[in-house]
TIROMI-76358 format. One record per residue: residue in one letter; x, y, z of N, C-alpha, C in turn. Coordinates in pm, whole numbers, padded with zeros to 5 digits, always signed. Atoms other than C-alpha are relative to their C-alpha. Layout:
! residues N
aXYZXYZXYZ...
//
This chain:
! residues 228
m-00109-00073+00063-06861+06380-06585+00053-00080-00118e-00046+00069+00120-06751+06294-06939+00148-00035+00013k-00138+00045-00011-06433+06091-06951+00080+00049-00121n-00090-00036+00108-06137+06203-07159+00024-00123-00087l-00006+00118+00085-06160+05966-07455+00143-00037-00037n-00139+00031+00033-05790+05997-07534+00064-00089+00105l-00056+00081-00108-05720+05837-07197-00046-00145-00007n+00034+00140+00022-05894+05520-07319+00123-00079-00046f-00118+00066+00054-05554+05445-07473+00118+00005+00097s-00102-00002-00105-05353+05512-07155-00031-00113+00097c+00041+00126-00063-05345+05167-06998+00092-00043+00113n-00073+00063-00109-05241+04997-06677+00017-00150-00019d-00003+00146+00012-05309+04640-06789-00063-00040-00133v+00059+00057+00121-05396+04424-07089-00017-00149+00022a+00027+00143-00015-05549+04076-07104-00059-00055-00128w+00056+00071+00115-05612+03836-07391-00114-00090+00046n+00104+00099-00022-05931+03635-07407+00061-00138-00023i-00066+00129+00004-05823+03277-07339-00061-00092-00106v+00069+00084+00098-06081+03120-07574-00002+00066-00138d+00007-00075+00126-06134+03385-07843+00126+00086-00013d-00131-00063-00002-05778+03483-07926+00009+00129-00082h+00002-00129+00071-05881+03783-08138-00058+00111+00088i+00059-00097-00093-06036+03957-07835+00100+00030+00112l-00079-00039-00116-05840+04152-07575-00065+00120+00068a+00055-00111-00078-05920+04405-07304+00114+00079+00062t-00099-00085-00065-05729+04699-07161-00066+00077+00115a+00045-00074-00118-05758+04879-06827+00053+00142-00011a-00040-00138+00029-05753+05255-06879+00012+00084+00127t-00023-00087-00115-05632+05526-06645-00117+00094+00027n+00116-00087-00021-05956+05722-06693-00121-00074+00054g+00109+00079-00055-06168+05440-06548-00074-00085-00101a+00066+00079+00104-06267+05282-06879+00062-00140-00010v-00045+00134+00039-06244+04913-06965-00030-00012-00149v+00014-00002+00145-06185+04887-07339+00020-00141-00056v-00008+00131+00064-06253+04570-07540+00035+00020-00147w-00049-00010+00137-06073+04523-07872-00024-00131-00073n+00025+00117+00084-06156+04287-08159+00089+00010-00124l-00095-00006+00111-05870+04220-08401-00061-00041-00132n+00066+00045+00123-06114+04069-08653-00097+00103-00057r+00087-00104+00055-06311+04390-08700+00054+00046-00135p-00047-00040+00134-06298+04487-09069+00041+00146-00009s-00031-00142+00004-06275+04857-08990+00141+00026+00051r-00134-00037-00046-05952+05041-08918+00008-00001+00152s+00005+00003-00146-06055+05085-08556-00037-00139+00048k+00026+00134-00055-06039+04759-08363-00072+00008+00134q+00068-00017-00128-06222+04902-08062-00142-00053-00009e+00131+00067+00003-06524+04681-07993-00101+00069+00091h+00092-00062-00096-06674+04842-07683+00080+00065+00112v-00061-00068-00114-06590+05082-07401-00099-00001+00116f+00079-00003-00123-06729+05022-07052+00050+00116+00086i-00040-00120-00077-06729+05345-06848-00066-00003+00138d+00071+00020-00126-06856+05207-06517+00082+00036+00123h-00084-00034-00116-06558+05279-06289+00016+00151+00013k-00016-00142-00028-06506+05617-06125+00146+00046+00001r-00142-00033-00003-06127+05601-06107+00078-00101-00085t-00089+00084+00079-05829+05431-06273-00029-00149+00018v+00012+00145-00005-05868+05063-06360+00141-00060+00005n-00133+00058-00020-05570+04863-06235+00019-00135-00067k-00016+00139+00046-05646+04514-06364-00124-00046-00075v+00109+00068+00070-05857+04319-06613+00038-00147-00015c-00024+00144+00008-05897+03941-06638-00120-00068-00065f+00106+00078+00063-06097+03710-06866-00018-00132+00073n+00030+00131-00057-06269+03397-06741+00051-00110-00092r-00059+00108+00078-06108+03071-06852-00105-00091-00063v+00105+00090+00047-06438+02888-06906-00106+00075-00080e+00101-00083+00067-06686+03161-07003+00072+00115-00072p-00081-00101+00069-06510+03365-07275-00062+00138-00005s+00066-00131+00003-06767+03645-07257+00006+00072+00135w-00009-00062-00133-06697+03713-06888+00135+00070+00016l-00119-00082-00026-06452+03989-06802-00016+00065+00137i+00006-00065-00131-06365+04127-06460+00108+00108+00008s-00095-00110-00016-06192+04449-06359+00012+00037+00147g-00023-00052-00135-06042+04593-06040+00051+00142-00011s-00024-00143+00019-06019+04966-05986+00050+00071+00125q-00044-00090-00106-05868+05243-05780-00119+00052+00081d+00118-00045-00073-06227+05325-05678-00046-00099+00106g+00032+00097-00103-06231+05018-05453-00102-00105-00040t+00099+00097+00046-06471+04814-05666+00059-00093-00105m-00022+00091+00111-06458+04516-05897-00130-00010-00076k+00120+00012+00082-06699+04479-06187+00016-00116-00096t+00004+00104+00102-06796+04185-06403-00079+00051-00118f+00064-00043+00125-06892+04242-06765-00034-00123-00083d+00037+00103+00096-07075+04025-07017+00014+00060-00139l-00027-00057+00131-06939+04093-07364-00112-00025-00099r+00109+00028+00092-07246+03941-07528-00106+00109+00003v+00104-00103-00013-07483+04206-07393+00060+00138+00027k-00074-00126-00014-07216+04473-07336-00048+00084+00119i+00036-00071-00122-07314+04561-06980+00084-00051+00116a-00058+00044-00126-07164+04549-06633-00106-00080+00074t+00100+00088-00059-07342+04256-06471-00005+00007+00152n-00003-00009-00146-07231+04302-06110+00112+00093+00045t-00102-00081-00065-07037+04535-05882+00030-00059+00137f-00046+00058-00126-06834+04402-05588+00078+00108+00074y-00061-00106-00078-06737+04645-05313+00102-00059+00098s-00105+00055-00086-06405+04570-05146+00005+00069+00136n-00008-00084-00121-06455+04841-04880+00144+00037+00033t-00136-00052-00012-06094+04946-04939+00014+00113-00101e-00015-00115+00088-05957+05249-05116+00045-00038-00141s-00048+00037+00133-05809+05055-05408+00015-00151-00013v-00022+00139+00036-05822+04710-05568+00116-00004-00099r-00121-00001+00082-05478+04638-05714+00007-00116-00099d-00002+00114+00092-05532+04296-05873-00125-00082+00022v+00116+00089-00007-05817+04060-05950+00023-00113-00099q-00031+00116+00082-05788+03706-06088-00108-00107+00015f+00089+00115-00002-06044+03443-06184+00078-00125+00040s-00064+00126-00039-05966+03106-06028+00002-00097-00117p-00003+00103+00104-05848+02837-06272-00070-00128+00043h+00058+00122-00054-06017+02580-06049-00152+00006+00010s+00145-00018-00005-06371+02726-06040-00034+00128-00075h+00024-00115+00086-06505+02957-06308-00090+00106+00064i+00085-00098-00068-06744+03126-06063+00072+00070+00116s-00075-00056-00112-06469+03223-05817+00111+00092-00050f-00115-00085+00030-06215+03504-05819+00058+00054+00130a-00070-00060-00114-05962+03659-05584+00033+00144-00032s-00042-00140+00015-05886+04026-05526+00094+00037+00113v-00093-00049-00102-05608+04205-05339-00003+00152+00000s+00025-00143-00018-05610+04557-05202+00115+00071+00069e-00103-00087-00059-05403+04846-05073+00012-00019+00151n-00004+00014-00146-05493+04764-04712+00060-00133+00045g-00064+00127-00036-05313+04426-04725-00093-00118+00009n+00099+00108-00009-05631+04218-04749-00012-00078-00130v+00039+00087+00110-05714+03925-04973-00148-00032+00017q+00140+00041-00002-06076+03857-05064-00022-00102-00111t+00047+00088+00107-06231+03569-05256-00151+00018-00011w+00139-00032+00031-06569+03607-05422-00063-00110-00085d+00083+00078+00092-06847+03411-05589-00068+00100-00092v+00054-00099+00095-06955+03593-05907-00151+00014+00012r+00145-00006-00014-07317+03513-05824-00045+00074+00124k+00035-00059-00130-07301+03678-05481+00083+00125+00026p-00080-00122-00014-07178+04038-05500-00013+00070+00134d+00027-00071-00125-07308+04134-05156+00118-00001+00096k-00114+00008-00091-07006+04013-04962+00096-00109-00046p-00097+00102+00041-06685+03813-05013-00026-00134+00068v+00008+00133-00060-06677+03440-04950+00091-00005+00122l-00091-00012-00115-06377+03506-04726+00089+00122-00019q-00091-00114-00001-06142+03786-04632+00100-00019+00112f-00102+00009-00104-05813+03789-04445+00113+00098-00031t-00116-00088+00015-05514+04013-04386+00122-00085-00030a-00111+00082+00046-05220+03871-04579+00136+00066+00017h-00128-00072-00005-04954+04144-04557-00013+00123+00089s-00003-00120-00084-04849+04439-04344+00000+00128-00083g+00006-00115+00089-04850+04669-04648-00091-00030-00117p+00085+00021+00118-05040+04713-04975+00043-00123-00079i-00026+00113+00088-05070+04404-05195-00017+00049-00143f+00003-00051+00136-04988+04482-05557-00043-00105-00103a+00030+00102+00100-05050+04147-05726-00032-00133+00067c+00026+00138-00044-05178+03792-05691+00000-00089-00123d+00004+00096+00110-05164+03477-05902-00038-00137+00053w+00042+00136-00036-05346+03146-05875+00098-00102-00059h-00080+00110+00052-05137+02832-05908-00084-00077-00103p+00080+00066+00103-05243+02650-06228-00051-00138+00037e+00040+00135-00037-05271+02311-06056-00049-00010+00144n+00038+00005-00141-05282+02351-05678-00095+00113+00036s+00089-00107-00047-05529+02559-05481+00079+00103+00079w-00086-00100-00063-05251+02804-05396-00023+00136-00064l+00004-00138+00048-05272+03180-05426+00126+00071+00048a-00119-00078-00035-04950+03383-05437-00037+00147+00007t+00025-00143-00015-04957+03743-05315+00133+00074+00010a-00123-00079+00004-04696+04017-05364-00026+00137+00059s+00030-00118-00079-04662+04319-05140+00114+00101+00006r-00098-00104-00030-04488+04644-05063+00086-00039+00120d-00078+00040-00118-04371+04474-04741+00119-00090-00033k-00118+00072+00049-04103+04300-04953-00010-00151+00022t+00018+00144-00009-04253+03954-04929-00094-00050-00110i+00095+00078+00080-04420+03700-05154-00052-00110+00091k+00057+00104-00085-04659+03471-04971-00087-00094-00084v+00078+00102+00069-04820+03148-05089-00101-00057+00099w+00110+00040-00088-05158+03062-04938-00071-00121-00056d+00084+00113+00038-05339+02730-04947-00144+00041+00021m+00137-00050-00005-05697+02826-05031-00102-00113-00008s+00091+00114+00012-05846+02474-05030-00104-00003+00111g+00094-00011-00111-06011+02541-04694+00015+00136+00062r-00035-00126-00065-05947+02806-04438+00141+00039-00045p-00131-00038+00054-05653+03009-04580+00113-00029+00098s-00117+00028-00083-05320+02885-04449+00126+00038-00076l-00125-00045+00061-04974+03027-04516+00093-00120-00019e-00086+00113+00032-04762+02766-04694+00147+00040-00011y-00138-00043+00024-04451+02962-04796+00008+00152+00007t-00029-00143+00000-04298+03307-04746+00138+00023-00060i-00126-00038+00063-04026+03459-04964+00028+00145+00034s-00040-00138-00030-03842+03770-04844+00087+00052-00113t-00072-00059+00112-03714+04002-05116+00068+00129+00044i-00074-00122-00036-03491+04311-05124-00078+00126-00034a+00077-00118+00041-03760+04540-05266-00148-00034-00002s+00144+00021+00013-04136+04587-05285-00029-00079-00127v+00027+00090+00112-04284+04323-05515-00120+00050-00078g+00106-00055+00083-04490+04451-05807-00085-00104-00070r+00072+00104+00073-04586+04131-05993+00059-00136+00034v-00043+00139-00014-04571+03755-05948-00074-00085-00101k+00064+00090+00095-04644+03471-06188+00060-00140+00016w-00045+00138-00012-04629+03094-06143+00059-00049-00131r-00064+00058+00118-04403+02904-06383-00078-00122-00046p+00075+00117+00049-04600+02659-06603+00082-00127+00011q-00056+00135-00006-04526+02291-06541+00111-00017+00104y-00095+00011-00111-04296+02366-06246-00074+00040+00127k+00092-00021-00112-04503+02328-05933+00049+00103+00100y-00051-00083-00110-04273+02515-05694+00070+00128-00047h-00072-00117+00052-04136+02790-05922-00095+00117-00024i+00078-00122+00021-04264+03147-05924+00096+00114-00035a-00082-00115+00042-04127+03459-06096-00055+00127+00063s+00042-00127-00059-04133+03807-05947+00082+00115-00058v-00071-00123+00034-04041+04163-06038-00030+00103+00108a+00016-00104-00103-03990+04458-05805-00086+00114-00053l+00080-00116+00037-04215+04761-05803+00090+00114-00048v-00098-00103+00036-03919+05002-05815+00139-00049+00040v-00140+00019-00041-03539+05009-05770+00067-00116-00074d-00065+00117+00056-03454+04653-05878-00063-00036-00134c+00050+00029+00134-03486+04581-06252+00009-00149-00036s-00019+00142+00027-03415+04208-06223-00133-00076+00003v+00107+00098-00012-03657+03922-06279+00055-00116+00082n-00043+00110-00087-03623+03667-06000-00094-00119-00015v+00077+00124-00003-03737+03307-06023+00033-00071+00130w-00018+00059-00132-03790+03140-05687-00052-00143+00002d+00054+00129-00042-03829+02784-05567-00056+00024+00140v+00062-00040-00127-04078+02839-05286+00046-00087+00117r-00050+00087-00107-03927+02549-05091+00135+00048+00052r-00130-00057-00039-03594+02740-05078-00008+00151-00016p+00039-00140+00022-03706+03098-05024+00107+00105+00023y-00100-00099-00041-03380+03262-04921+00088+00050-00114i-00083-00037+00115-03193+03266-05253-00079-00030-00127p+00074+00028+00125-03351+03301-05601+00056-00121-00073y-00041+00113+00084-03342+02992-05820+00074+00050-00123a-00065-00062+00116-03248+03218-06113-00028+00149+00003v+00015-00145+00007-03198+03590-06174+00030+00046-00142f-00020-00056+00134-03237+03771-06506+00012+00152+00015t-00028-00143-00016-03083+04119-06519+00019+00065-00137p-00019-00069+00129-03110+04366-06812+00145+00041-00018t-00138-00039+00029-02779+04437-06982+00002+00132-00075
//
């Protein structure tokens, strides 16, 4: 079925290439992954459109070491890796869930990535082995909407509809290090650079504040930013 090309511009996510700063990718609601090149001489900056997903793409992420590697996570329950040099999908990873909500390359190993799903599971993968995840575990009692690798430690933060943020030590068998209880479902989390124990979060709905947490003191936010 031909995809609605206008929906290539209706996006759920955007990611800059970490090495080539003129390249970015967007995750489209029609299942397309669109790569843009700001250095293109033409008026259109659209470099390539990958149409490999069957449903909405929720997340895109570039590899920190291999600038031509791009990964996506979709509502169709799959993740796909793309090689921008040859403009093809190189592998498909099946989560065996109804929706992949976030996918993130590890900053500690360029061949590893984590994915989180609607069924509350976390999976980690080796890009060379699409047949099955390296590990899988249930992290939350509700859908997980986001994850973020710690830039220095082997910690993975997960954010869920169950109104918690959890921090997992992924150096061996996954172990729960910290739990933060929030007043609303958590839509996004992001570690604070250069502050080992600080993480920012935003709610999925209801609460418009940005909360910054010290994971060692999980009961009260370290700082709260509220729109005026």
